[in-house]
C-alpha positions in Angstrom: 0.1 -0.1 0.0 1.4 3.4 -1.0 0.4 6.6 0.7 0.3 10.1 -0.8 -1.1 13.5 0.1 -3.1 15.7 -2.4 -1.4 19.0 -3.1 -2.5 22.0 -5.1 -0.6 20.8 -8.2 -3.0 17.7 -8.1 -6.3 19.6 -8.2 -8.2 21.3 -10.8 -10.2 24.6 -10.9 -13.1 22.9 -9.2 -10.9 22.1 -6.2 -10.8 18.4 -6.7 -8.1 16.1 -7.8 -7.8 16.3 -11.6 -8.5 13.1 -13.3 -5.0 12.8 -14.9 -3.4 13.1 -11.4 -4.7 9.8 -10.5 -2.6 8.2 -13.2 0.6 9.6 -11.4 -0.8 8.1 -8.1 -1.2 4.7 -9.7 2.2 4.7 -11.3 4.0 5.7 -8.1 2.2 2.9 -6.3 3.4 0.4 -8.9 7.0 1.7 -8.7 6.9 1.5 -4.9 5.4 -2.1 -5.3 8.4 -3.1 -7.4 10.7 -1.4 -5.1 9.2 -3.5 -2.2 10.2 -6.6 -4.2 13.8 -5.4 -3.8 14.5 -3.6 -7.0 13.9 0.0 -8.3 12.9 0.7 -11.9 16.2 2.5 -12.7 18.2 -0.6 -11.2 16.1 -2.9 -13.4 16.8 -0.9 -16.5 20.5 -0.7 -15.7 21.0 -4.2 -14.6 18.7 -6.0 -17.0 17.9 -3.6 -19.7 14.2 -3.9 -18.8 11.3 -1.4 -18.5 7.6 -1.6 -18.2 5.3 0.2 -20.4 1.6 0.7 -19.8 -0.2 -0.7 -22.7 -3.8 -0.6 -21.5 -5.9 1.0 -18.7 -9.4 1.0 -17.5 -10.1 3.6 -14.8 -13.3 4.2 -13.0 -13.7 7.5 -11.1 -16.1 6.8 -8.2 -15.7 9.8 -5.9 -13.4 12.9 -5.7 -10.4 13.5 -3.6 -9.6 16.9 -2.3 -6.7 19.1 -1.2 -4.8 17.7 1.8 -6.6 14.3 1.6 -4.1 11.5 2.3 -4.6 8.7 0.0 -3.7 5.0 0.0 -3.0 3.4 -3.4 -3.2 -0.5 -3.6 -1.4 -2.8 -6.1 -2.3 -6.4 -6.8 -1.1 -8.4 -9.7 -4.1 -10.3 -11.0 -2.2 -11.8 -13.9 1.5 -12.3 -14.7 2.3 -13.7 -18.1 5.6 -14.3 -19.9 5.9 -10.6 -21.1 3.2 -8.7 -19.4 1.4 -8.1 -16.1 -2.1 -6.9 -15.2 -2.6 -4.9 -12.1 -5.8 -4.2 -10.0 -5.5 -0.9 -8.3 -7.6 1.2 -6.0 -7.2 4.7 -4.6 -8.9 5.2 -1.3 -9.3 7.9 1.2 -9.8 6.2 4.5 -12.3 3.4 3.9 -13.9 5.2 0.9 -12.8 3.8 -2.6 -12.3 6.8 -5.0 -10.9 5.1 -8.0 -10.6 1.6 -9.3 -8.2 0.7 -12.2 -7.1 -2.3 -14.2 -3.5 -1.6 -15.7 -1.9 -3.7 -18.2 1.9 -3.3 -18.4 4.2 -4.8 -21.2 7.8 -5.9 -20.3 10.2 -4.3 -22.8 13.9 -4.3 -23.6 14.8 -0.7 -22.6 17.3 -0.3 -25.4 15.0 -1.4 -28.2 11.6 -0.9 -26.8 10.7 -4.5 -28.1 8.7 -6.9 -26.0 10.6 -9.4 -24.0 10.0 -12.0 -21.2 9.9 -10.8 -17.6 13.0 -11.6 -15.8 12.6 -15.1 -14.5 13.3 -14.1 -10.8 10.6 -11.4 -11.0 8.0 -13.9 -12.4 8.9 -16.3 -9.7 8.6 -13.6 -7.0 5.1 -12.5 -8.4 3.8 -16.1 -8.4 5.1 -16.7 -4.9 3.0 -13.8 -3.8 0.0 -15.5 -5.0 0.7 -18.4 -2.7 1.5 -16.2 0.4 
């Protein structure tokens, strides 16, 4: 679970979080999730020439967040295939679900932007999370 606070830069003229800001919150949570597995995205790129690109997203905006709200953003891998992952994510304020998203990310070779298999250790780690 990743936490973030809503700042002025995240809001629109109506005083609520601008819809595109939620995309940043979701991305940061996925980055922190990867870091919790023991590797930062920069490390993964340098060490294994790997990066992830969002190739599909379904976002449902259920309720607004406002300035100074503290949000929690969850990350759950619902499918890990050879060269892609699907995440189910929620943005919540307290117990209230504000946003639900399904995000599909492709694994790419960083130097060529071509599809490639997920590193074996990462795929094994993800599958071991399912069993925990």
